[in-house]
N, C-alpha and C positions, 0 to 999 in steps of 0.2 A: 401378532405380537405375543410373546411369552411373558407372563407376569411372574414375577417371583415374590414370595413372602418371606419375610425374616421369621425365623423360629425363635422365640423368646422363652426363656425359663426365669421364673421369679423366685427369688431367695430372700426370705425374711427370717431373722434370727436375732438372738439376744445381743445386746450391745455392750455387755460387761465382759465378754470373753476377750482374752489377750493372747498374743503370739505365744505364750508359754503354755497355753491350754491345748490339749489334744483335738478339741473341737475346732479350734482356729485352723490347725493343720488339715484337718478333715475338709472343712469348708474350702480352704485354699485349694486343695486337690480337686474338689468338685468343680470349682470355677475353671481350673486348668482343663479338666476333661471335657466340659461343655463348651469351652471357647475352641478347643481342638476339633470337636465334633461340628463346629460351625453354628452353635447357638449364641445368641445375644443374652447377656445376663442382666436381670433387672433386680436391683436391691432397694432396700430403704435408704441406702446412700450414706449411712454413718458408720459407726465402729463395730467391733466385734465380729460376729459371724458375717455380717453384710460386707465389712471391709475385706475379710479374709476371701470370700467368694470373688468379690470385685477385683482384688489384688491378683488372685490365680488366673482370673480370665484376662486381665490386662497384660500380665507377664507373658501370656500366650498369644498376644496380638488381638485379643477379642474386644468386641464393643460392650460397653457397661453403662446401662441406664441407671440413675439414681432417682428415686422418688423422694424428694426433699420437702420439708415442711416449712414454710415461711416464718411459722412461729417459734421455730427452735433457734436458738442463738449459736448453737454449735455449727462449726464448718462440716460440711460433707467430707467424706474420705477422698483422698487424692487420686484414687484409681478410677474415678468415674470418667467416661467420655462425654456423656450427655447428662444434664440434670433436667428433670421434669419438676417444677416447683408446684406445690399445691396451696390452696387458700387455707387460711385459719378456720377451723370449725370448733 
């Protein structure tokens, strides 16, 4: 039996970046490239850089994990395929 392991790249970044910022476009492109190369993307799951990378990966058909915190009232970004909720600390 051949076992395969997923290759995961974790991207955490600022949440205040918007679509108008060049950093958003760069993170979006990184997400696209990683998804095209077969990587799963793991982000903090919320806005800004993490949304951009998640969006880029999803638009290329990639899998996107979001590490979300139960203590946050904000909704995670809509580009996640899976959410991993963490306890409040």
